[in-house]
BABANU-744492 format. One record per atom (N, C-alpha, C): residue number from 1; residue in three letters; atom name; x, y, z. Coordinates in steps of 0.02 Angstrom, whole numbers, padded with zeros to 5 digits. Each point is the difference from the previous one (the first is absolute). Layout:
<atoms>
> NUM Ala CA X Y Z
...
</atoms>
This chain:
<atoms>
> 1 Unk N 00497 -00266 -00696
> 1 Unk CA 00008 -00022 00066
> 1 Unk C -00014 -00073 00005
> 2 Unk N 00028 -00032 00055
> 2 Unk CA -00007 -00075 00012
> 2 Unk C -00059 -00004 00055
> 3 Unk N -00013 00057 00039
> 3 Unk CA -00050 -00004 00051
> 3 Unk C -00024 00076 00004
> 4 Unk N -00056 00004 00037
> 4 Unk CA -00030 00067 00004
> 4 Unk C -00024 00006 00081
> 5 Unk N 00019 00052 00030
> 5 Unk CA -00025 00018 00067
> 5 Unk C -00055 00050 -00002
> 6 Unk N -00058 -00014 00014
> 6 Unk CA -00057 00046 00000
> 6 Unk C -00019 00029 00064
> 7 Unk N 00014 00065 00007
> 7 Unk CA -00020 00038 00060
> 7 Unk C -00064 00034 -00009
> 8 Unk N -00049 -00022 00040
> 8 Unk CA -00066 00026 -00011
> 8 Unk C -00041 00008 00071
> 9 Unk N -00058 00018 -00006
> 9 Unk CA -00044 00007 00055
> 9 Unk C -00053 -00045 00003
> 10 Unk N -00024 -00027 00057
> 10 Unk CA -00051 -00044 00007
> 10 Unk C -00061 00038 00010
> 11 Unk N -00059 -00004 -00030
> 11 Unk CA -00064 00034 -00002
> 11 Unk C -00053 -00052 00032
> 12 Unk N 00018 -00033 00057
> 12 Unk CA -00047 -00041 00034
> 12 Unk C -00012 -00067 -00039
> 13 Unk N 00040 -00021 -00045
> 13 Unk CA -00011 -00060 -00033
> 13 Unk C 00037 -00057 00032
> 14 Unk N 00052 00012 00041
> 14 Unk CA 00033 -00053 00038
> 14 Unk C -00006 00011 00076
> 15 Unk N -00012 00057 00020
> 15 Unk CA 00014 00015 00069
> 15 Unk C -00069 00036 00022
> 16 Unk N -00018 -00006 00057
> 16 Unk CA -00067 00032 00028
> 16 Unk C 00023 00028 00071
> 17 Unk N -00052 00023 00040
> 17 Unk CA 00011 00025 00063
> 17 Unk C 00024 -00056 00051
> 18 Unk N -00012 -00056 -00013
> 18 Unk CA 00024 -00057 00043
> 18 Unk C 00069 -00018 -00004
> 19 Unk N 00036 00022 -00054
> 19 Unk CA 00071 -00015 -00011
> 19 Unk C 00021 00051 -00062
> 20 Unk N 00032 00052 00027
> 20 Unk CA 00023 00049 -00057
> 20 Unk C 00071 00019 00011
> 21 Unk N 00048 -00038 -00032
> 21 Unk CA 00068 00015 00010
> 21 Unk C 00019 00066 -00033
> 22 Unk N 00054 00026 00024
> 22 Unk CA 00028 00062 -00030
> 22 Unk C 00029 -00020 -00070
> 23 Unk N 00033 -00056 -00003
> 23 Unk CA 00037 -00025 -00058
> 23 Unk C -00011 -00070 -00003
> 24 Unk N -00008 -00024 -00056
> 24 Unk CA -00004 -00072 -00021
> 24 Unk C 00040 -00020 -00065
> 25 Unk N 00042 -00050 00011
> 25 Unk CA 00039 -00032 -00064
> 25 Unk C -00033 -00057 -00016
> 26 Unk N -00011 00001 -00073
> 26 Unk CA -00028 -00064 -00033
> 26 Unk C 00054 -00050 -00006
> 27 Unk N -00018 -00067 00021
> 27 Unk CA 00049 -00051 -00007
> 27 Unk C -00039 -00062 -00030
> 28 Unk N -00046 00020 -00044
> 28 Unk CA -00045 -00053 -00033
> 28 Unk C 00026 -00027 -00062
> 29 Unk N -00025 -00057 -00027
> 29 Unk CA 00016 -00023 -00066
> 29 Unk C -00033 00042 -00057
> 30 Unk N -00059 00024 00024
> 30 Unk CA -00039 00043 -00056
> 30 Unk C -00042 00053 00043
> 31 Unk N -00028 00049 -00037
> 31 Unk CA -00042 00048 00028
> 31 Unk C -00052 00017 -00049
> 32 Unk N -00066 -00007 00025
> 32 Unk CA -00054 00020 -00047
> 32 Unk C -00020 00070 00005
> 33 Unk N -00037 00033 -00052
> 33 Unk CA -00028 00060 00010
> 33 Unk C -00073 -00009 00011
> 34 Unk N -00028 00048 00029
> 34 Unk CA -00069 -00009 00017
> 34 Unk C -00045 00018 -00055
> 35 Unk N -00063 -00010 00009
> 35 Unk CA -00045 00019 -00059
> 35 Unk C -00022 00072 00025
> 36 Unk N 00015 00052 -00030
> 36 Unk CA -00022 00067 00012
> 36 Unk C -00028 00029 -00062
> 37 Unk N -00066 -00010 00002
> 37 Unk CA -00040 00010 -00063
> 37 Unk C 00014 00075 -00027
> 38 Unk N 00004 00047 00045
> 38 Unk CA 00010 00071 -00023
> 38 Unk C 00066 00008 -00035
> 39 Unk N 00043 -00039 00008
> 39 Unk CA 00070 -00003 -00026
> 39 Unk C 00002 -00021 -00076
> 40 Unk N -00045 -00045 -00016
> 40 Unk CA -00003 -00028 -00063
> 40 Unk C 00065 -00029 -00023
> 41 Unk N 00033 -00039 00043
> 41 Unk CA 00065 -00033 -00020
> 41 Unk C -00016 -00077 00013
> 42 Unk N 00035 -00038 -00043
> 42 Unk CA -00002 -00072 00001
> 42 Unk C 00022 -00022 00071
> 43 Unk N -00026 -00052 00026
> 43 Unk CA 00022 -00032 00058
> 43 Unk C 00067 -00038 -00016
> 44 Unk N 00049 00006 00038
> 44 Unk CA 00066 -00023 -00017
> 44 Unk C 00035 -00040 00057
> 45 Unk N 00045 -00050 -00016
> 45 Unk CA 00033 -00039 00056
> 45 Unk C 00075 00019 -00022
> 46 Unk N 00033 00031 00044
> 46 Unk CA 00070 00015 -00003
> 46 Unk C 00044 -00046 00030
> 47 Unk N 00056 -00020 -00033
> 47 Unk CA 00043 -00050 00030
> 47 Unk C 00043 00035 00055
> 48 Unk N 00011 -00031 00060
> 48 Unk CA 00036 00025 00053
> 48 Unk C 00075 -00030 -00003
> 49 Unk N 00040 00034 00036
> 49 Unk CA 00072 -00030 00015
> 49 Unk C 00006 -00010 00071
> 50 Unk N -00018 -00056 00018
> 50 Unk CA -00001 -00019 00077
> 50 Unk C 00069 00005 00027
> 51 Unk N 00059 -00019 -00029
> 51 Unk CA 00057 00004 00026
> 51 Unk C 00023 00072 00016
> 52 Unk N -00016 00044 -00048
> 52 Unk CA 00023 00067 00008
> 52 Unk C -00041 00037 00047
> 53 Unk N -00063 -00012 00007
> 53 Unk CA -00044 00022 00049
> 53 Unk C 00020 -00017 00071
> 54 Unk N 00014 -00067 00011
> 54 Unk CA 00021 -00027 00059
> 54 Unk C 00068 00036 00021
> 55 Unk N 00043 00001 -00045
> 55 Unk CA 00069 00045 00007
> 55 Unk C -00013 00066 00032
> 56 Unk N -00049 00039 -00036
> 56 Unk CA -00010 00068 00019
> 56 Unk C -00035 00005 00068
> 57 Unk N -00043 -00048 00016
> 57 Unk CA -00032 -00002 00064
> 57 Unk C 00056 -00015 00057
> 58 Unk N 00042 -00050 -00008
> 58 Unk CA 00049 -00013 00045
> 58 Unk C 00047 00061 00014
> 59 Unk N 00020 00028 -00059
> 59 Unk CA 00049 00062 00005
> 59 Unk C -00035 00055 00039
> 60 Unk N -00066 00012 -00017
> 60 Unk CA -00040 00054 00033
> 60 Unk C 00008 -00014 00079
> 61 Unk N -00020 -00059 00020
> 61 Unk CA 00002 -00014 00069
> 61 Unk C 00068 00008 00029
> 62 Unk N 00049 -00027 -00032
> 62 Unk CA 00070 00018 00018
> 62 Unk C 00022 00070 00008
> 63 Unk N -00038 00036 -00038
> 63 Unk CA 00020 00078 00001
> 63 Unk C -00046 00038 00048
> 64 Unk N -00036 -00039 00045
> 64 Unk CA -00042 00030 00048
> 64 Unk C -00065 00031 -00019
> 65 Unk N -00028 -00022 -00065
> 65 Unk CA -00060 00017 -00025
> 65 Unk C -00049 -00059 00026
> 66 Unk N -00063 00009 00006
> 66 Unk CA -00046 -00052 00021
> 66 Unk C -00054 -00010 -00050
> 67 Unk N 00015 -00024 -00060
> 67 Unk CA -00059 -00017 -00049
> 67 Unk C -00029 -00054 00017
> 68 Unk N -00067 -00005 -00022
> 68 Unk CA -00034 -00067 -00004
> 68 Unk C 00015 -00032 -00068
> 69 Unk N -00026 -00058 -00009
> 69 Unk CA 00010 -00031 -00067
> 69 Unk C -00064 -00033 -00022
> 70 Unk N -00006 -00008 -00065
> 70 Unk CA -00057 -00034 -00023
> 70 Unk C 00016 -00051 -00056
> 71 Unk N -00036 -00057 00001
> 71 Unk CA 00010 -00045 -00062
> 71 Unk C -00062 -00001 -00041
> 72 Unk N -00048 00040 00020
> 72 Unk CA -00065 -00002 -00038
> 72 Unk C -00024 00074 -00011
> 73 Unk N 00046 00042 -00020
> 73 Unk CA -00019 00073 -00008
> 73 Unk C -00037 00011 -00067
> 74 Unk N -00048 00048 00000
> 74 Unk CA -00037 00023 -00053
> 74 Unk C 00023 00065 -00021
> 75 Unk N 00018 00007 -00062
> 75 Unk CA 00023 00069 -00026
> 75 Unk C -00063 00037 -00036
> 76 Unk N -00017 00052 00032
> 76 Unk CA -00054 00040 -00017
> 76 Unk C 00017 00050 -00053
> 77 Unk N -00038 00047 -00014
> 77 Unk CA 00013 00054 -00055
> 77 Unk C 00058 00044 00016
> 78 Unk N 00023 00006 00061
> 78 Unk CA 00064 00036 00013
> 78 Unk C 00056 -00032 -00023
> 79 Unk N -00001 -00068 -00009
> 79 Unk CA 00058 -00037 -00032
> 79 Unk C -00020 -00019 -00075
> 80 Unk N -00062 -00019 -00011
> 80 Unk CA -00015 -00029 -00066
> 80 Unk C 00001 00049 -00058
> 81 Unk N -00027 00066 00011
> 81 Unk CA 00003 00043 -00048
> 81 Unk C 00071 00025 -00018
> 82 Unk N 00045 00015 00050
> 82 Unk CA 00072 00017 -00017
> 82 Unk C 00030 -00060 -00041
> 83 Unk N -00013 -00067 00025
> 83 Unk CA 00033 -00060 -00034
> 83 Unk C -00027 00000 -00075
> 84 Unk N -00062 00015 -00005
> 84 Unk CA -00026 -00001 -00068
> 84 Unk C 00028 00049 -00049
> 85 Unk N 00003 00064 00030
> 85 Unk CA 00023 00058 -00041
> 85 Unk C 00077 00004 -00005
> 86 Unk N 00036 -00040 00041
> 86 Unk CA 00075 00011 -00008
> 86 Unk C 00035 -00040 -00059
> 87 Unk N -00041 -00044 -00033
> 87 Unk CA 00025 -00031 -00058
> 87 Unk C 00052 -00054 00010
> 88 Unk N 00002 -00031 00059
> 88 Unk CA 00049 -00045 00018
> 88 Unk C -00029 -00072 -00020
> 89 Unk N 00049 -00049 -00005
> 89 Unk CA -00025 -00067 -00014
> 89 Unk C -00049 -00025 00052
> 90 Unk N -00060 -00021 -00019
> 90 Unk CA -00050 -00018 00040
> 90 Unk C 00017 -00066 00047
> 91 Unk N 00058 -00031 -00015
> 91 Unk CA 00014 -00064 00032
> 91 Unk C 00066 00013 00037
> 92 Unk N 00020 00066 00010
> 92 Unk CA 00056 00018 00038
> 92 Unk C -00015 -00019 00082
> 93 Unk N 00042 -00037 00029
> 93 Unk CA -00015 -00013 00074
> 93 Unk C 00004 00062 00046
> 94 Unk N -00045 -00002 00042
> 94 Unk CA -00011 00069 00038
> 94 Unk C 00010 -00022 00076
> 95 Unk N 00013 00052 00035
> 95 Unk CA -00001 00005 00070
> 95 Unk C -00039 00054 00027
> 96 Unk N -00059 00002 00020
> 96 Unk CA -00036 00054 00015
> 96 Unk C 00009 00011 00068
> 97 Unk N 00007 00071 00020
> 97 Unk CA 00007 00019 00072
> 97 Unk C -00052 00055 00010
> 98 Unk N -00048 -00011 00044
> 98 Unk CA -00056 00041 00009
> 98 Unk C 00006 00039 00062
> 99 Unk N -00018 00067 -00001
> 99 Unk CA 00006 00047 00060
> 99 Unk C -00080 00013 00020
> 100 Unk N -00007 00012 00055
> 100 Unk CA -00064 00023 00027
> 100 Unk C -00011 00073 -00011
> 101 Unk N -00043 00018 -00037
> 101 Unk CA -00015 00074 -00019
> 101 Unk C -00080 00009 00018
> 102 Unk N -00026 -00039 00046
> 102 Unk CA -00071 00008 00009
> 102 Unk C -00022 00016 00073
> 103 Unk N 00027 -00037 00040
> 103 Unk CA -00021 00001 00072
> 103 Unk C 00062 00010 00044
> 104 Unk N 00003 00053 00041
> 104 Unk CA 00047 00014 00054
> 104 Unk C 00002 -00060 00048
> 105 Unk N 00058 -00014 00023
> 105 Unk CA 00065 00031 -00013
> 105 Unk C 00034 -00022 -00066
> 106 Unk N 00019 00056 -00032
> 106 Unk CA 00032 -00017 -00071
> 106 Unk C 00074 00017 00009
> 107 Unk N 00044 -00026 -00036
> 107 Unk CA 00069 00013 00000
> 107 Unk C 00014 00075 -00021
> 108 Unk N 00043 00033 00036
> 108 Unk CA 00018 00062 -00012
> 108 Unk C 00037 00011 -00066
> 109 Unk N 00002 00059 -00027
> 109 Unk CA 00036 00015 -00060
> 109 Unk C 00078 -00016 00010
> 110 Unk N 00021 00018 00057
> 110 Unk CA 00071 -00017 00019
> 110 Unk C 00014 -00072 00004
> 111 Unk N -00047 -00038 00027
> 111 Unk CA 00013 -00072 00001
> 111 Unk C -00002 -00032 -00071
> 112 Unk N -00053 00026 -00041
> 112 Unk CA 00002 -00027 -00066
> 112 Unk C 00068 00015 -00040
> 113 Unk N 00020 00064 00010
> 113 Unk CA 00073 00023 -00026
> 113 Unk C 00047 -00055 00024
> 114 Unk N 00002 -00011 00062
> 114 Unk CA 00052 -00040 00023
> 114 Unk C -00008 -00071 -00028
> 115 Unk N -00059 -00025 -00007
> 115 Unk CA -00012 -00063 -00033
> 115 Unk C 00025 -00003 -00072
> 116 Unk N -00011 00057 -00034
> 116 Unk CA 00021 -00004 -00070
> 116 Unk C 00076 -00004 -00003
> 117 Unk N 00034 00038 00044
> 117 Unk CA 00072 -00003 00001
> 117 Unk C 00026 -00073 00012
> 118 Unk N -00040 -00026 00052
> 118 Unk CA 00025 -00073 00021
> 118 Unk C -00016 -00044 -00062
> 119 Unk N -00060 00003 -00035
> 119 Unk CA -00013 -00039 -00053
> 119 Unk C 00053 00000 -00060
> 120 Unk N 00018 00065 -00016
> 120 Unk CA 00048 00004 -00056
> 120 Unk C 00069 -00036 00021
> 121 Unk N 00018 00004 00061
> 121 Unk CA 00060 -00032 00020
> 121 Unk C -00008 -00075 -00004
> 122 Unk N -00062 -00021 00026
> 122 Unk CA -00011 -00077 00003
> 122 Unk C -00002 -00028 -00070
> 123 Unk N -00034 00031 -00042
> 123 Unk CA -00008 -00022 -00070
> 123 Unk C 00069 -00003 -00037
> 124 Unk N 00043 00052 00018
> 124 Unk CA 00066 -00004 -00032
> 124 Unk C 00044 -00056 00025
> 125 Unk N -00015 -00021 00066
> 125 Unk CA 00036 -00062 00024
> 125 Unk C -00027 -00066 -00026
> 126 Unk N -00061 -00004 -00019
> 126 Unk CA -00030 -00068 -00013
> 126 Unk C 00036 -00029 -00062
> 127 Unk N 00017 -00058 00005
> 127 Unk CA 00032 -00037 -00063
> 127 Unk C -00042 -00040 -00038
> 128 Unk N -00063 -00009 00020
> 128 Unk CA -00045 -00047 -00033
> 128 Unk C -00032 00028 -00071
> 129 Unk N 00006 00064 -00014
> 129 Unk CA -00021 00023 -00057
> 129 Unk C 00049 00053 -00027
> 130 Unk N 00013 00007 -00069
> 130 Unk CA 00052 00050 -00013
> 130 Unk C -00029 00070 -00012
> 131 Unk N -00055 00006 -00031
> 131 Unk CA -00028 00067 -00005
> 131 Unk C -00065 00004 00030
> 132 Unk N -00017 00053 00041
> 132 Unk CA -00062 00011 00033
> 132 Unk C -00027 00069 -00012
> 133 Unk N -00064 -00001 -00022
> 133 Unk CA -00030 00070 -00011
> 133 Unk C -00045 00005 00057
> 134 Unk N -00014 00069 00017
> 134 Unk CA -00040 00021 00053
> 134 Unk C -00057 00040 -00022
> 135 Unk N -00063 -00021 00012
> 135 Unk CA -00057 00048 -00021
> 135 Unk C -00033 00013 00063
> 136 Unk N 00010 00072 00012
> 136 Unk CA -00028 00025 00063
> 136 Unk C -00065 00041 -00024
> 137 Unk N -00058 -00023 00029
> 137 Unk CA -00064 00031 -00019
> 137 Unk C -00028 00042 00058
> 138 Unk N -00051 00025 -00012
> 138 Unk CA -00033 00041 00057
> 138 Unk C 00022 00073 00004
> 139 Unk N -00025 00034 00043
> 139 Unk CA 00016 00069 00015
> 139 Unk C -00051 00027 00051
> 140 Unk N 00006 00062 00014
> 140 Unk CA -00047 00029 00052
> 140 Unk C -00058 00031 -00031
> 141 Unk N 00000 00012 -00067
> 141 Unk CA -00056 00026 -00028
> 141 Unk C -00008 -00017 -00078
> 142 Unk N -00032 -00051 -00010
> 142 Unk CA -00002 -00031 -00068
> 142 Unk C -00063 -00044 -00010
> 143 Unk N -00023 -00006 -00052
> 143 Unk CA -00053 -00050 -00019
> 143 Unk C 00015 -00042 -00057
> 144 Unk N 00030 -00054 00007
> 144 Unk CA 00020 -00035 -00055
> 144 Unk C -00059 -00029 -00044
> 145 Unk N 00008 00013 -00067
> 145 Unk CA -00047 -00031 -00048
> 145 Unk C -00076 00031 00014
> 146 Unk N -00007 00059 00026
> 146 Unk CA -00063 00032 00011
> 146 Unk C 00001 00066 -00035
> 147 Unk N -00058 00033 -00006
> 147 Unk CA -00003 00063 -00033
> 147 Unk C 00036 00053 00035
> 148 Unk N 00017 -00010 00065
> 148 Unk CA 00040 00049 00042
> 148 Unk C 00077 -00012 -00005
> 149 Unk N 00019 -00055 -00042
> 149 Unk CA 00073 -00011 -00001
> 149 Unk C 00040 00057 -00023
> 150 Unk N 00052 00012 00035
> 150 Unk CA 00046 00052 -00017
> 150 Unk C -00012 00069 00040
> 151 Unk N -00048 00005 00037
> 151 Unk CA -00008 00055 00046
> 151 Unk C 00043 -00013 00055
> 152 Unk N 00049 00040 00013
> 152 Unk CA 00046 -00002 00054
> 152 Unk C 00005 00066 00036
> 153 Unk N 00027 -00005 00063
> 153 Unk CA 00009 00059 00045
> 153 Unk C 00073 00022 -00019
> 154 Unk N 00002 00042 -00051
> 154 Unk CA 00068 00025 -00029
> 154 Unk C 00038 00033 00049
> 155 Unk N -00029 00039 00049
> 155 Unk CA 00036 00034 00049
> 155 Unk C 00037 -00046 00051
> 156 Unk N -00040 -00052 00016
> 156 Unk CA 00034 -00049 00045
> 156 Unk C 00056 -00034 -00034
> 157 Unk N -00014 -00024 -00062
> 157 Unk CA 00060 -00038 -00036
> 157 Unk C 00054 00045 -00017
> 158 Unk N -00010 00064 -00012
> 158 Unk CA 00054 00044 -00013
> 158 Unk C 00044 00012 00066
> 159 Unk N -00034 -00014 00058
> 159 Unk CA 00049 00001 00060
> 159 Unk C 00025 -00068 00014
> 160 Unk N -00034 -00056 -00007
> 160 Unk CA 00021 -00065 00014
> 160 Unk C 00057 -00023 -00042
> 161 Unk N -00009 00006 -00065
> 161 Unk CA 00054 -00036 -00053
> 161 Unk C 00065 00025 00017
> 162 Unk N 00012 00067 00007
> 162 Unk CA 00068 00024 00012
> 162 Unk C 00032 -00036 00063
> 163 Unk N -00042 -00001 00051
> 163 Unk CA 00027 -00031 00061
> 163 Unk C 00014 -00073 -00009
> 164 Unk N -00040 -00042 -00032
> 164 Unk CA 00023 -00069 -00022
> 164 Unk C 00059 00005 -00041
> 165 Unk N 00006 00039 -00056
> 165 Unk CA 00059 -00004 -00041
> 165 Unk C 00063 00020 00038
> 166 Unk N -00004 00043 00052
> 166 Unk CA 00055 00015 00036
> 166 Unk C 00023 -00053 00056
> 167 Unk N -00050 -00047 00008
> 167 Unk CA 00016 -00054 00049
> 167 Unk C -00003 00026 00069
> 168 Unk N -00043 00057 00013
> 168 Unk CA -00005 00032 00062
> 168 Unk C -00060 -00032 00043
> 169 Unk N 00007 -00061 00023
> 169 Unk CA -00054 -00033 00028
> 169 Unk C -00020 00035 00068
> 170 Unk N 00044 00038 00030
> 170 Unk CA -00023 00033 00067
> 170 Unk C -00047 00052 -00017
> 171 Unk N -00003 00026 -00056
> 171 Unk CA -00054 00050 -00017
> 171 Unk C -00067 -00030 -00010
> 172 Unk N -00011 -00065 -00005
> 172 Unk CA -00060 -00035 -00011
> 172 Unk C -00048 00001 00059
> 173 Unk N 00031 00015 00061
> 173 Unk CA -00039 -00004 00058
> 173 Unk C -00020 -00069 00021
> 174 Unk N -00052 -00004 00041
> 174 Unk CA -00020 -00071 00023
> 174 Unk C -00052 -00029 -00038
</atoms>
């Protein structure tokens, strides 16, 4: 790929109760990872793709989404660990998009699904890069790089995944 869009959660590294957007698009030149000693991962600086991020931000606004944007985003374990484990070129330019998964009001599953459909269409229309990869991290029950990693609610995912595969967004509820 020529660029990577990283969809992840913010875990109070970028936002707090005084300003907690539902969705934030990264438009920075670079993104640092925090020092999370429990993670035992090297601190990294990722190259951003400002033009691509700005394009996605503007397209989202044009499509009636209301994301915030950040030029100084920190990529915590929710992004860092999957980026480390994916085996991608560490210098691949990225556009991080963070979702609120901590403090209500949070975006609904339906809204996230709609944003995903929008994002696929917007990426296909962008002429600034030829090949784009998407790394979607996070989940409803996971513990990345911890002893509990891999413990999932199988019953929930057995219900959710067929709904997503069928494109039945109405079944996702609010």
